[in-house]
N, C-alpha and C positions, 0 to 999 in steps of 0.2 A: 316501549321503549326498546331499541335495537340491541341486539345481543353483541357485546363488545369481542369481537374477533378479529385476528391480524387483518383478514380480508378487510373489514369494516374499517379499520384504521386506514389502510393504504389508499381504499377507495375515499375517505374523507380528506386525505391529504392531496389526493390528485385532483380533487373536485376544488379545493382550496387554491391550489396552484394554478388550475385553468380559470378560475374566476380573477385571479390578481395576475396573470401574465403580461409580461412587459417585453415586447419584441426587441426595443432598442437596448435593453439591459441583458437580453439574451445575446445579442451579437457583439457586446462588449469585450468577452474574454475569450471568444472564439480562436484568436491568433495563437492562444498559447497552447492549443492542442490540434497537433497533426493527425492524430487518429480520427478527428471529428470531435464537435461539441453541440450537445443537444440541451437546450436549458429553456426554463421557464422564465428567466428575466429576474429572479428574486434574489440575487447573489449580495446585493447591498447587506454588509453586516449589521446594520441598524434595522433592517426591516423585521417587523412583527414575528415573520416566519421563524425566525432563528430564536426569540427571544420568548415573547407571551404565547404564542402558537405552541412552539415546543414544549414549554412548560404544562400548557393546557393540556396537550396530547400525552405527555407522560404521565401526568395525574390520572388523568380520566380513564385511561388504559392500563393502569399499574399493574391490576391484577393478571394481565399476560404473562407478565415475569420475564426474564433473559429469552426463554425459549420462544414466547409469543413475539416478542420484539425481532429476533432474529429471523422468524417466518416474514413477519412484515418487512423485514428489510430486503429479503427475497424478491418480495412483490413489489416493492418500489423499485430495486435495480432492474427490473423488466421492462420498465417503462423508457430506460434510456436517459430520461431526464436528470440533468446533473444536481439539481437542488433535492430530489426525493432520495438519490443515493446518500447525499451528503448529510440529510436527516436521519437516515440508517444509521449511519456511523455515530452521529452524535447521542441517538438513543441509546446505543449497545454501550457507549464510553460512559454513561451514566450508571451502569451497574457494576462498574470498578473491578473490584477483586472477585466478583462472581465470575468474571470470564476467565475462564481455565481451558484445558484439553477438551472438556465436554463440549465446549461452545465451537470448536473447529469445524466441526460438520456442518452447522449452520453457517457458517462464514463461507464454507467452501461452495455452498450454494448459492451465496450473492456472487461468486464469481461466473458460476455456470449461468447465472440467472442474467449478467450483462455488465460486471463491473467492465469498463473498456477504455480506461484512461488512466495515466500514471496519477494524476491529483488524488484520485480517489483511494487508489493503493497506498499512498505514500502517507495520507491522512489517518486512513486506517491502520496502518503499522505504528505511526505514530502516536495514535491517541488509545488504540485498543490492543492491536497484536504486539507491538514493541513491549509495552509495558507489561503484559502478561509474560512475555518470554523473559524479561529483566526481572520481574519479581518469582520467577520459578514457576509459575501456574501453567505453563505452557513451556515445553523443552524442546531442544533441536530434534530430537527423536520423533517428537509428536509432528515437525515439520518436514522430516525427510520425504515423505511422498509428494509433498508440493513441488520439490525439486524436478520432480519429472511429470507434472502436470501437464496436460495437452494446452492448457489455456495460459497464455503468455503472462498475462497479468498476475496470476496466482502465483506462478515463476518468480517474478519479479519480487513479490512481495516476502520473499524468504529471506535475500540480502538485505532489503530496506527494515525489515523487523529486527534484524541481527545489529542493525547500529544500536539498538537500545541497549545492547550485551555489553557495550564499549564504555558505558557509564560507571561499570563498576569492576570488581575483579574478573578476569576472565584469562584464558589459555589461548595464546594466538593459534599455536599449532592445531587445536581443536577447531578451530572456526575455518582455519585454511582448510582442513580436512572436510570439513562440510561444506564448504563452496566448491571444492575440487570437481565433484560431477557436473557442476556446470558450467565449466569454463568454455566450454565449445557450443554453448546455446547461440542460436543463429538468430535471435530476435533482439532487435535494437532496444527495446525498454527493460530487457533482462541485462543485456550487456551494460547499459547506462547504471541499473541497480546493483550490479557486480563491482562496476568499477567505482563507485560511488564509497562503497561498503569497504572495498580494498584500500582506498585512499585515506578513510577515516583511520583504518585501522593500522595503516602506514604511519600516521602521525602519532600512533601510540608505541609503536614498537616496529621500528623500520626494517631491521636486519633479515626477520624472517619473512616479512612481506616482499623484499626486494628478490630472495633468493626464490619467492614463489613466482614472482613475475618473470624472473629469468627463465625459469623451468618453462613457461608457456609462450614466452615472447615469440617465438617461432610457428605457433599454431593457433593460438586464441585470438579470437577476434580483436582488430585494432582499437575499436571502440572502448573496449574494457580499458585499454592501455591509456586511452586518451584521458578518461575519466581518473584512472588510478594513480596517473602520474601529474596531474593537473598541479599540484603545489610543489613539485620537484624543480629545481634549476635547470636551465638548459642542459647543463653538463650532465645532471643526474637523468635526466630524461634520454640522453644520447645512448646509454646504457641497454634500454630497453626497446631500442628500434630493431628490425628484423635486421639480419644480415644482408648486405647489399644495398640498405635504405639509408646507410649513413652519409652525411655531406650535403 
């Protein structure tokens, strides 16, 4: 009987994917990914890969624990195949409240291994990192270094995970202070994440967000403002145009 290790799990998953690959299915979603899309073609939500097989692997490899599944996720993300990374996220999501600040080191390795698209980042934040942040198991202080990561998708994860904080009581000033060091980020995917977060925060507390945007309107990348002001009226948006850009 084979020893059940993260490496064994990753190999087994990859062999399954290769045996069930569907080229037509793989091409179906490519248009959504400017940065490129590499998949096995198993994205049908009803596919057994996401149900029976996922449950089978979780049960059979349960002794790996969260640490083992984090390691398996690192190996799965190395392939660049979309489904492998997606399954890694679902595995870790199943550990629920066990995911805390001690898991961040393992999650950081996923970015280094190959998280390379906005969808994996956003699902990871919505399903794993955001709930841990909202539940207090991970703090903004724990994520502070992520703001300066060399990896653009790891930086994007910061504002996207922070969206979860808007579901309960929060202090707008503290949140704005935390994203301030990111406002000159030159990567499109980070700018989009920041703008998204600021838009949602603006819906909750307009005045301080507008003051923050006015402070940055002449210097910060315009894509942030495009997203942040998306729900504003034409008249409201005009306030945040750079000098000389009105009319």
